[in-house]
Kinemage of the C-alpha trace (Angstrom):
@kinemage 1
@onewidth
@group {chain A} dominant
@subgroup {mainchain}
@vectorlist {calphas} color= white
{ca met a 1} P -46.739 2.011 -40.853
{ca ile a 2} L -47.355 4.633 -43.502
{ca val a 3} L -50.082 7.225 -42.935
{ca ala a 4} L -50.929 9.648 -45.729
{ca val a 5} L -53.619 12.323 -45.573
{ca arg a 6} L -54.766 13.775 -48.876
{ca ala a 7} L -57.938 15.298 -50.241
{ca gly a 8} L -59.993 14.491 -47.149
{ca arg a 9} L -58.866 10.848 -47.078
{ca ile a 10} L -56.519 8.924 -44.846
{ca asp a 11} L -54.518 6.084 -46.409
{ca leu a 12} L -52.992 3.616 -43.977
{ca cys a 13} L -50.574 0.851 -44.925
{ca ala a 14} L -48.608 -1.437 -42.654
{ca phe a 15} L -45.648 -3.416 -43.948
{ca leu a 16} L -43.438 -6.024 -42.371
{ca asp a 17} L -40.010 -5.170 -43.730
{ca ala a 18} L -38.586 -8.631 -43.267
{ca pro a 19} L -38.205 -11.724 -45.373
{ca ile a 20} L -40.940 -14.334 -45.179
{ca gly a 21} L -39.571 -17.851 -45.061
{ca gly a 22} L -36.223 -16.665 -46.327
{ca trp a 23} L -37.675 -14.716 -49.272
{ca pro a 24} L -36.594 -11.073 -49.394
{ca gly a 25} L -38.903 -8.104 -49.609
{ca ala a 26} L -41.482 -6.275 -47.599
{ca thr a 27} L -44.894 -7.829 -47.073
{ca leu a 28} L -48.060 -5.757 -46.898
{ca leu a 29} L -49.792 -6.696 -43.656
{ca ser a 30} L -52.842 -4.464 -43.896
{ca ser a 31} L -54.079 -1.492 -45.824
{ca thr a 32} L -57.125 0.708 -45.563
{ca thr a 33} L -58.367 4.002 -46.941
{ca val a 34} L -60.711 6.028 -44.777
{ca asp a 35} L -62.950 8.789 -46.052
{ca arg a 36} L -63.490 11.380 -43.307
{ca leu a 37} L -67.263 10.866 -43.464
{ca ser a 38} L -67.649 7.221 -44.395
{ca pro a 39} L -64.754 4.896 -43.726
{ca leu a 40} L -64.399 1.583 -45.492
{ca thr a 41} L -65.059 -1.549 -43.500
{ca gly a 42} L -63.142 -4.799 -43.455
{ca glu a 43} L -60.032 -6.164 -41.870
{ca gly a 44} L -57.818 -3.431 -40.543
{ca ser a 45} L -60.204 -0.644 -41.428
{ca leu a 46} L -61.468 1.975 -39.129
{ca ser a 47} L -64.988 1.342 -37.914
{ca ala a 48} L -66.597 4.739 -37.374
{ca pro a 49} L -66.597 8.126 -39.075
{ca ile a 50} L -63.734 10.409 -38.163
{ca leu a 51} L -65.542 13.329 -36.621
{ca asp a 52} L -63.081 14.486 -34.016
{ca pro a 53} L -59.301 14.296 -33.582
{ca asp a 54} L -59.493 12.262 -30.354
{ca gly a 55} L -61.799 9.701 -31.950
{ca ala a 56} L -59.486 9.479 -34.928
{ca arg a 57} L -56.483 8.981 -32.640
{ca glu a 58} L -58.248 6.167 -30.773
{ca gln a 59} L -59.200 4.450 -34.006
{ca leu a 60} L -55.651 4.762 -35.341
{ca gln a 61} L -54.262 3.341 -32.090
{ca ala a 62} L -56.671 0.386 -32.269
{ca trp a 63} L -55.711 -0.250 -35.887
{ca arg a 64} L -52.025 0.029 -34.965
{ca gly a 65} L -52.559 -2.511 -32.157
{ca arg a 66} L -54.049 -4.993 -34.636
{ca ile a 67} L -51.136 -4.380 -37.004
{ca asp a 68} L -48.608 -4.854 -34.191
{ca arg a 69} L -50.228 -8.220 -33.329
{ca leu a 70} L -50.196 -9.191 -36.994
{ca ala a 71} L -46.507 -8.246 -37.235
{ca val a 72} L -45.670 -10.468 -34.229
{ca asp a 73} L -47.656 -13.354 -35.739
{ca thr a 74} L -46.000 -12.826 -39.121
{ca lys a 75} L -42.544 -12.870 -37.518
{ca ala a 76} L -43.413 -16.149 -35.758
{ca met a 77} L -44.604 -17.564 -39.067
{ca ser a 78} L -41.433 -16.440 -40.838
{ca asp a 79} L -39.256 -18.023 -38.140
{ca gln a 80} L -41.116 -21.331 -38.484
{ca leu a 81} L -40.878 -21.249 -42.279
{ca gln a 82} L -37.139 -20.563 -42.162
{ca gln a 83} L -36.695 -23.746 -40.099
{ca leu a 84} L -38.903 -25.856 -42.363
{ca arg a 85} L -37.210 -28.751 -44.149
{ca val a 86} L -38.828 -31.653 -46.000
{ca thr a 87} L -37.157 -34.902 -46.973
{ca ala a 88} L -38.697 -37.113 -49.643
{ca ala a 89} L -37.600 -40.362 -51.252
{ca asp a 90} L -38.680 -42.186 -54.378
{ca arg a 91} L -40.696 -45.392 -53.951
{ca asp a 92} L -37.605 -47.569 -54.513
{ca arg a 93} L -35.563 -45.496 -52.032
{ca ile a 94} L -32.803 -44.957 -54.568
{ca val a 95} L -32.996 -41.163 -54.251
{ca glu a 96} L -33.590 -39.069 -51.127
{ca val a 97} L -33.766 -35.277 -51.305
{ca thr a 98} L -34.211 -32.534 -48.731
{ca val a 99} L -35.550 -29.083 -49.620
{ca asp a 100} L -35.912 -25.973 -47.499
{ca ser a 101} L -38.943 -23.693 -47.233
{ca ser a 102} L -38.051 -21.907 -50.472
{ca gly a 103} L -37.884 -25.227 -52.327
{ca ser a 104} L -34.100 -25.156 -52.678
{ca leu a 105} L -32.397 -28.505 -52.708
{ca ile a 106} L -30.191 -28.696 -49.615
{ca asp a 107} L -29.349 -32.405 -49.552
{ca leu a 108} L -29.258 -35.294 -52.011
{ca lys a 109} L -28.533 -38.893 -51.086
{ca leu a 110} L -28.133 -41.639 -53.655
{ca asn a 111} L -28.368 -45.312 -52.791
{ca pro a 112} L -25.498 -47.453 -54.113
{ca arg a 113} L -28.128 -49.304 -56.175
{ca ile a 114} L -28.051 -46.371 -58.641
{ca ala a 115} L -25.404 -48.345 -60.532
{ca arg a 116} L -28.251 -50.573 -61.786
{ca val a 117} L -30.348 -47.614 -63.012
{ca ser a 118} L -29.876 -45.807 -66.320
{ca ser a 119} L -28.708 -42.212 -66.149
{ca asp a 120} L -31.964 -41.014 -67.761
{ca ala a 121} L -34.068 -42.917 -65.230
{ca leu a 122} L -31.912 -41.605 -62.375
{ca ala a 123} L -32.221 -38.002 -63.572
{ca arg a 124} L -36.016 -38.362 -63.934
{ca thr a 125} L -36.259 -39.943 -60.457
{ca ile a 126} L -34.248 -37.122 -58.902
{ca met a 127} L -36.423 -34.456 -60.549
{ca glu a 128} L -39.671 -36.206 -59.588
{ca thr a 129} L -38.482 -36.604 -55.996
{ca val a 130} L -37.506 -32.930 -55.779
{ca gln a 131} L -40.949 -31.948 -57.115
{ca glu a 132} L -42.638 -34.181 -54.532
{ca ala a 133} L -40.552 -32.603 -51.754
{ca lys a 134} L -41.589 -29.150 -52.998
{ca arg a 135} L -45.268 -30.176 -52.966
{ca gln a 136} L -44.845 -31.384 -49.389
{ca val a 137} L -43.062 -28.207 -48.280
{ca ala a 138} L -45.833 -26.125 -49.890
{ca ala a 139} L -48.452 -28.080 -47.906
{ca arg a 140} L -46.476 -27.781 -44.671
{ca ser a 141} L -45.928 -24.064 -45.318
{ca gln a 142} L -49.694 -23.637 -45.724
{ca glu a 143} L -50.188 -25.322 -42.337
{ca val a 144} L -47.664 -22.956 -40.720
{ca ile a 145} L -49.323 -19.911 -42.295
{ca glu a 146} L -52.798 -21.009 -41.159
{ca ser a 147} L -51.643 -21.834 -37.624
{ca thr a 148} L -49.919 -18.471 -37.135
{ca leu a 149} L -52.024 -16.006 -39.147
{ca gly a 150} L -55.325 -17.847 -39.498
{ca thr a 151} L -57.353 -18.475 -42.615
{ca asp a 152} L -59.314 -15.205 -42.785
{ca ser a 153} L -56.390 -12.792 -42.957
{ca pro a 154} L -55.689 -11.106 -46.316
{ca ala a 155} L -52.009 -11.114 -45.331
{ca ala a 156} L -52.136 -14.891 -44.797
{ca arg a 157} L -53.893 -15.435 -48.113
{ca gly a 158} L -51.331 -13.275 -49.914
{ca ile a 159} L -48.359 -15.038 -48.334
{ca ala a 160} L -49.898 -18.464 -49.001
{ca ala a 161} L -50.409 -17.530 -52.650
{ca arg a 162} L -46.746 -16.497 -52.953
{ca val a 163} L -45.638 -19.766 -51.373
{ca arg a 164} L -47.830 -21.840 -53.712
{ca glu a 165} L -46.617 -19.887 -56.739
{ca arg a 166} L -42.969 -20.486 -55.868
{ca leu a 167} L -43.251 -24.119 -54.839
{ca thr a 168} L -45.947 -25.672 -56.973
{ca pro a 169} L -44.548 -27.143 -60.167
{ca pro a 170} L -46.226 -26.259 -63.436
{ca asp a 171} L -48.943 -28.634 -64.572
{ca pro a 172} L -47.506 -30.461 -67.600
{ca thr a 173} L -51.001 -31.202 -68.930
{ca thr a 174} L -51.875 -27.506 -69.210
{ca gly a 175} L -48.441 -26.171 -70.042
{ca gly a 176} L -48.536 -23.824 -67.050
């Protein structure tokens, strides 16, 4: 947790310095800025004016407790995401792929019937099957995030957005 006091304000930020689902980097769990006379409200913010040092200490300890719980939940989520694997097959069961939580291809199985399929059709089938597996892993990742962090948490929304961004293929109809 980072606590900075400047110009009559207290800035609080809590980070989980661990990868989420195998992705490196720190994740902001909660952040709040408190004015000594009128603190902001919302998740993770302090709820009453800071008028005395003991009151401020109690509020900081309560906020820290919420952040500690969020860190435990985020670690549980990360552990579940790191174990997540999705296997998908095309409708003819010629191609079967497995991707991990980051969308990386970790297994590819080809049915001997590929000899009857053109190389272009096989390549297209592989790519489409990988994209389908990524869509499925994105949906399953969303379920993990919601079950561990809930749906109201800004941290959960931020992590879910990162997961969707990394795993959702661009829409070919919009070019993005």
